[in-house]
N, C-alpha and C positions, 0 to 999 in steps of 0.2 A: 553696150549692157545685156547681160544674159537672162533670160526670163526662162520660168519654169515652162516646160513643153505641154505636159500631162495634164492640162487644166482646163475645167470648163467654163471659168469666167477668166476674161482677161482682166477686169477690175471688179474691186469693191470697195464699196463706200460704206460707211454706217452715218448715220444722218438723224437729225430731228427735222419733221416734215411741218409744215405750216402753210399759210395760205398771204400773200401780198396783195393789197389793193393799189392801185393807184389811178390818180385823176387823168380824165381824159384831155388831151390836147397840152399836155405838158403844163397843166394849172397846178396849182397849190391847192393843197387838202381844203382847207379851210374856207375856200371860196368854191369849191366844187359839189355836185350833187350829181355827176356820173363818175361811175369807177370802174377800172378793167381788175377781175380779181383772176388771179393764178396760183396755182400751187408752188412751192418754192423751199428753196435752202439751197447753203452755199455748197454742198458736197454734191448733190444731186446736179446742180449748177455743170459742176466739173466733170460729171459723168455723161453728161447729154451727148457732147461732142463725138466719143467714142460710139454711144448708144444709138446714135441717129447714123454714123457710117458704117453701122455691121457688125458691130463689137459686141460681145456677150458681156452683159452688166449686172451685177446686183447690188441691192438697197439691201442693210439691215436697219431697220428703225420700230418705233413701236405707235401705236393708233389706241385713239380711245374709241372702246369697244360701240357701234350700234351709231356712230356719230357720222353726219351728212358731209362733213368735210372730210371726215377720214375717208370716205367713200369716194368725193373730189379726187382727194390726193393718189387713191388706189387708181382709178381709171386715168388720171394725169400721168403716172408714171408708167401704167401699162402702155399709153400712146406713144411715150417716150422707147418705149422697147425694152426695159427693163425690169428685171426679176426684184421681185420683193418679199422679203421674210420680216416677221416682225410680230413681237406680243400685240394680244389684245388687251387694253385696259380698262377697267370698268371707269365710267365715269365719276362716279361718287356722288351726284347730285348737280346741281345746278351750279355750285362753287368748287365744284371737285378739277378734274383735269380736263385739258384741252389742246388744242393744235393751236401754236402760236400764230399770232396778228403780226406782218411788218406792213405798216402804213405809209407809204414812200411816193412823196413828190418827186419828179423826175428833175425839176428844175427848167428853166427857159432862158435860153441866152444870158444875160447879166444875173439873172437871179438863179443862184445855185441850188443843189438839189437838198431834200430834208425829210431824214428817214426817222421813223419812230416806232419804236419796237416795243409790242404789249406781248411780254411774255409771262406772265403771271399766270400759275397752274400748268406749264408747258409739260405735256405727258413725254416728251423727248430727253426731259430731266431723270426718268425711270430708268433709262436703257442700263441695262446691268448683263454683265458677263453671262451669268446663269443663264440666261434668259435664251442661250445659242449654242448648239453644239459644233463648237470651233473644231473638233475632230472630224467630221462629216466636212464642213465648209472649206477648211482649210487641207484637208488629209484627202478623203474620198472625192468631195470635187473638184479641188484645186484653184488656186486664184494667181495669175501673175502676177498683179499689184495691188495692192490693197493702198488706198487714200487715205489717210488721216488729216482732219481737219480741228485747230485749234478751238474753234467756235465748240465744238464736241467734248473736247478735253476738257472744255472749262464750264461747263454747264452745270455741272454737280460732281461731288466729290465721285459718287457711284457712275458719272461717265467717265470722268477720269480714268477710274479703274478699268472701265471697259475699256477704252482703248490702249490701257495698257496692257489689258489681257489679249486683245487684237493683234497686237505688233507681237508679243511673245509667241503667240501661235504662229503667225506667220513666219516668224523666223525659223521655227521650227521646222516648218514645211517647204520651207525655199520660196516664200513669197517676198519680194520686193517690198519697200514699204516707201511710200511717197507722204510728206508731212507739210503740209502748208500750216504756218504758224498762226496766221487769221488772229492775232491781239487785240482784244477787245477791254478797253478801262473798265467798262460797268461789271464785266464778267469776273475781274481780278479785282475789285475791290476788296479787302481786309482779306485777302489770300494769296497774297503774293508768294510766302515761302512756299504753300501747299502745291500750287502750281507750277511755279519755279521748278521744282523738283521732278513734276508729272512732265513737264515741255522737255528740260534736261534729258529724262528717261527713253521717252520719244525721239527727240531727234537723234539721241546717242545709237539708236537701232535705226535710223532712218537712212534709206539708198539716195532718195532725192528731197532736197528741204529747199523750199520756197517760202520766200516771205518780201515784205519792202523793209526800208531800213527802219520803220518803227518795231514792226514784228521784232526783228534780229533785236533790237535796242531791249525795247521794253518785255518779251516774252525769255529771251536767253542770256541777257546783261553783254552783247557784244556790242563794241563801240560802233557807233554810226560814224555813216560817211562826213567828212569835213564840211563845213557850212562854206557858203561863196562860191563864186566859179558863174560864170556867164550861162545862165539857163542849165537844163537839164545835161545839154551835151557838154559842157564845162566840168559836169560832175563825176563823167564816167569812170576817171581815174579813182577818185573817191570810192566809187561803190565798189570797184574792184579790190581795194584794200579793204573793205568791210567784209565783201566774200571770202577774202583770203583769213580775216581774222578768225570768220564761221568756221571754214574748213579747217583750220588749227584746232579749233574747239570740238569739232565734231568728224574726226577723222574717218570713222567709218562710212562715212559718205561719198559718195561718187559725183554727184550732180548737185549745184548748186545754183538757183534761178531768182532774180528779182525784176520786176516790171518797172517801167520808169514813165512818171507821166507828170505834164504840165498842163494844167486847166486855162485856156485862153478865155473861154466863157463854157457855159453850159453844153454847148453843142458842137465846140470846137477844141479838140485837145490836141497834146504831142504826146506820141505813144510810143513807147521803146520797151526794150528789155534786154539784158543782161544774162548769160549761159556761162557758167563753167562746168566741162566735162572733159573727159579722155585728156587731162592734162592742158586743155585749149580752152582759149574764151571766145566766143561767140557773142556780138554785140550789134541789136539792132537798133540804129541812131534813133533819135525821136523823130516822128513822123505825122504829119497833120493827120488827123482821124473825124469823119463828121459823127456826132454821137447825137442819136434820139432818147437814147436812156443809158447812163453809164454804169448803174448797179447790174453786176453779174460779169465786167468785162475781166475783171483779175481771175475770176473762177475760168472762164474761156480759154484765158491763156494756159493755166494749169491742166485743162482738159484736153486742149490741143495739143500741149506738151507732151502729155501721158499717151495721149492717140500715135504722136510721132515715134515714142521710145516703144509702144506695142506694135508696131508696124516695122521695127526694128531699121528705120530709115537713119543715117549720120546725124550727128549732134546739130551738125548747124543746121539740118533742117528741122529739128526739134523746136529751136527758138523761133524760127520762122514761122511754123504753122500756129505755133502757140499763140504768137504776135498776133497773127491772121486770123487765128480763134477769137481773140480778145475782141479786135476791130468788130468781127463779123456780130458777136453778142451786142454791142453799143448801137446796132442798127434796128435792134427789132424789142418790141414791146415787152417781152416775155425777159426776165433775168437769166435767162439761159439761151445759148447757140443753138438753132436748129438747123444745120448744114444739109443742104439737099446731096451733097456730095463733097469729094475732097478736093474737086476741080472748083468749087465755088469760091473755097478758102485759099488756096493757091492765086485763084483770081484778085484776090484781095490783096493777098501779099504782092503781086506784080504790078499793082496799081492799075488794073484794067478793070473797070466800072463799064465798060460797052455792053451793051445790049447784045443777049446770047440768044440766037433764033433756030 
């Protein structure tokens, strides 16, 4: 995939930032008194792998002016080596704007994870294309890949137009577009026609399309894989057929990817992936991975995939590095991967968990 050379930024992500609180030791929320708090968003989860591995990344977001949570988020993103640009919005009193809270029980053994989103008054819903100088960002500064998430596109009518405006500017200036559909039923309630049109437009301009079977079916109306088969390995051909239908519906894209997950228990998954690129299929059959916390594994897959694309590797390595990036994220308390170096991710791909001295 040809990428723009004269770019300050390898990757640009628009995002609505918030915080996540997780009980200690895999305990359920209602039975806990001690919690781990972190800054979070799906899009910065994606961006973390390229950023930790030395690529220049920029986040477009919005903040509550004077909020200590906003300060925590800014400091966290700086620690992840990301540049940030965002409007400061007045809180508007105790019942005004705030950063979203994600309250997540990561599960343990036979008890599955439970996630509660508290997004009332979310400042990210005000993201507006008029608050950013897109000519400067895409024209003068330059961006190689714009990564869009269906979570941001569906937050509000304003954020949908925001994502469309970014995609239009990216196309104008030769920036490649990645789109992870990230369908959420609660976001789509009573907005199906509006959001289907927005998602169709973004997908129609994308170079890289990522989603699971539910995303492609419910966000784009693509027929999903056939039911049946013995486990994920027995369904791979059906997943390929689904991706074939996506390719036919969105011929402008040249890269299509989906992850495969079978949950044995909360701490043991079978994890795989399928990639179509360069007129070839690249498949990682489901392999067992240990899971400390599953949240963010799919985002890290996309982050690893995009890092590999940005590095100019062959497509076979894109899916391998993405798979291993996702596997790395599930071993961490944070919902984003923090690779020490590329070797650490490749060691996961190779199945080498021996001590490194």
